[in-house]
SEFI-484586 format. One line per field, with one value per residue (C-alpha): x, y, z; residue in three letters; residue number from 1; chain. Coordinates in steps of 0.001 Angstrom, whole numbers, plus 500000, padded with zeros to 6 digits. Layout:
BEGIN
u: X_...
v: Y_...
w: Z_...
rest: Ala_...
nr: NUM_...
kette: A_...
***
This chain:
BEGIN
u: 826711_824342_825179_826058_828880_830275_830737_831886_834635_835663_835575_837850_839846_840317_841521_844059_845685_845960_847237_849641_850596_851085_854017_855778_855398_857283_859532_860978_860018_862602_860712_857120_854503_851210_848029_846540_842663_841867_841200_844563_847821_850420_853421_856371_858975_862012_860919_861400_859133_858410_856310_854115_856391_859355_861548_862127_860843_860592_858359_854976_851741_849217_845799_844121_840816_838954_836054_832825_833484_837095_838935_837010_837587_841172_842576_842915_845362_845291_848163_847629_849828_849641_852865_854622_854078_851656_849454_848719_845709_847084_844285_843144_846098_844616_847529_846527_848788_847278_847897_846994_846048_844151_841971_845168_847138_847660_847916_851336_852099_849915_852455_855678_854045_853032_857105_857294_854886_856261_859684_859183_860685_856600_854399_852291_851198_847975_845367_843257_845987_846817_846217_849301_849827_852607_854177_856496_859406_861744_864672_864150_864624_866529_864741_864921_861514_859689_860706_857882_858762_860207_857097_855091_855888_855729_852459_850836_851690_850254_853669_853130_849908_850325_851242_847574_845474_847819_846615_848590_847304_848854
v: 039441_038525_039716_036076_035439_038324_037989_034386_036037_038760_036583_033954_036800_038191_035020_034390_037962_036892_033892_035755_037730_034984_033090_036409_036526_033231_033940_037276_037041_039702_042132_041409_040171_038722_038049_034707_036328_038846_041821_042458_044313_044009_044344_045838_045679_047410_049931_053219_056289_059623_060076_062974_064839_064694_062041_058779_055091_051508_049328_050080_048210_048658_047399_046415_046500_045932_048066_046134_046621_045103_044720_047681_049680_049922_048527_050568_050894_052200_053100_051917_054931_057874_059301_062408_062115_064931_061717_060129_061418_062343_061302_058044_057137_056808_055941_057302_055280_055235_058044_055801_051959_048412_046119_043667_045795_043351_043338_042402_045143_047347_046965_047535_051084_051631_051092_053829_056105_055741_056159_059124_057907_058409_061035_063082_066811_067202_068557_065010_063560_066127_064961_066689_069777_071039_067741_069525_067924_065268_063385_059596_057125_054089_050554_047253_046698_042763_040447_037828_034780_034194_032301_035815_037237_034263_033406_037089_037118_034793_032805_030452_029391_025926_028086_026528_028521_031703_034194_036456_040405_042053
w: 822730_825961_829180_830887_827970_828398_832318_831487_829280_831820_834492_832354_831593_835285_836519_833763_835216_838388_837279_835632_837677_840450_837765_838100_841775_841718_838642_840719_844702_845951_843172_843848_846513_845662_848172_847926_848055_845475_846212_848748_848050_845641_847371_845550_848688_846720_844524_845975_845769_847528_850696_850576_852430_850141_851929_849961_851075_849825_849200_847491_848342_845630_844757_841315_840620_837937_836478_835630_832191_832181_829346_827578_830571_831362_834949_838078_840867_844313_846364_850162_851155_849095_847170_845687_842341_839767_838640_841946_844494_847688_849560_847957_846433_843013_840635_836813_834796_831503_828832_826131_826635_824848_826071_825868_828829_831362_835247_834999_832617_834950_837866_835510_834610_838988_839390_836558_837895_841504_840698_838602_835445_833857_834609_832943_832880_831336_832598_832389_834592_837008_840440_842761_840848_843682_843263_840877_839360_840953_840260_838595_841339_840583_840713_839168_837048_838295_835242_834405_833519_829998_828640_829340_826562_824095_825630_824995_821142_818346_818131_820549_818799_816147_812935_811252_813990_813209_810443_808826_808932_805838
rest: Met_Pro_Gln_Ala_Ala_Phe_Glu_Arg_Ile_Arg_Glu_Arg_Arg_Ile_Arg_Asn_Glu_Arg_Asp_Trp_Leu_Arg_Arg_Thr_Ala_Arg_Ala_Asp_Pro_Glu_Ala_Leu_Ala_Val_Pro_Ala_Thr_Pro_Gly_Gly_Pro_Val_Leu_Leu_Pro_Lys_Thr_Pro_Tyr_Tyr_Ala_Leu_Asp_Gly_Thr_Val_Arg_Thr_Gly_Val_Ala_Ala_Arg_Phe_Thr_Phe_Pro_Glu_Tyr_Tyr_Pro_Ser_Ala_Pro_Leu_Glu_Ala_Trp_Leu_Asp_Glu_Pro_Ala_Leu_His_Pro_Asn_Ile_His_Pro_Glu_Thr_Gly_Phe_Val_Cys_Leu_Trp_Asp_Thr_Arg_His_Pro_Gly_Thr_Ser_Leu_Val_Glu_Ala_Val_Leu_Gln_Leu_Gln_Arg_Val_Val_Thr_Trp_His_Leu_Tyr_Asn_Tyr_Ser_Ala_Asp_His_Leu_Met_Gln_Pro_Asp_Ala_Gly_Ala_Arg_Ala_Ala_Leu_Pro_Tyr_Arg_Pro_Val_Thr_Pro_Pro_Pro_Glu_Tyr_Tyr_Ser_Glu_Arg_Ser_Ala_Ala_Phe_Leu_Pro_Ala_Gly_Arg_Arg_Lys_Arg_Leu_Ser
nr: 1_2_3_4_5_6_7_8_9_10_11_12_13_14_15_16_17_18_19_20_21_22_23_24_25_26_27_28_29_30_31_32_33_34_35_36_37_38_39_40_41_42_43_44_45_46_47_48_49_50_51_52_53_54_55_56_57_58_59_60_61_62_63_64_65_66_67_68_69_70_71_72_73_74_75_76_77_78_79_80_81_82_83_84_85_86_87_88_89_90_91_92_93_94_95_96_97_98_99_100_101_102_103_104_105_106_107_108_109_110_111_112_113_114_115_116_117_118_119_120_121_122_123_124_125_126_127_128_129_130_131_132_133_134_135_136_137_138_139_140_141_142_143_144_145_146_147_148_149_150_151_152_153_154_155_156_157_158_159_160_161_162_163_164_165_166_167_168_169_170
kette: A_A_A_A_A_A_A_A_A_A_A_A_A_A_A_A_A_A_A_A_A_A_A_A_A_A_A_A_A_A_A_A_A_A_A_A_A_A_A_A_A_A_A_A_A_A_A_A_A_A_A_A_A_A_A_A_A_A_A_A_A_A_A_A_A_A_A_A_A_A_A_A_A_A_A_A_A_A_A_A_A_A_A_A_A_A_A_A_A_A_A_A_A_A_A_A_A_A_A_A_A_A_A_A_A_A_A_A_A_A_A_A_A_A_A_A_A_A_A_A_A_A_A_A_A_A_A_A_A_A_A_A_A_A_A_A_A_A_A_A_A_A_A_A_A_A_A_A_A_A_A_A_A_A_A_A_A_A_A_A_A_A_A_A_A_A_A_A_A_A
***
């Protein structure tokens, strides 16, 4: 595939991902706020997390980046204020979101995964993902996941395609 065609596909995918995130923020404004310009922090104002000193704080600000070879390479997340968690770098705020992932993983799913990580509902102690070995184990914090609009799940699957365009795979 020529490089120009790949760039067009990549940019269209990124534009669609940001659009779905904005639509999700409109559907659940209490749980998610999206910046007007790309690159600004995505805010999860009611999501709790453990600060580096071990105290519980509320309100996560994260920046998501699309690597050069996205969607073949996974999305990356960076917290504006690092949190206490074995899969979050204590200086840079980089969050290891994925153990396994696939090219269909969306920005909305990355936000949901980030919530699970910062609230200690998800952690990975394997050496490849461990950035704060001294974080130990913490109690999972209660939180309400961001709720995407109902059409998010149907439009992200083949179910919304007209019958003539759907193909049975098995």
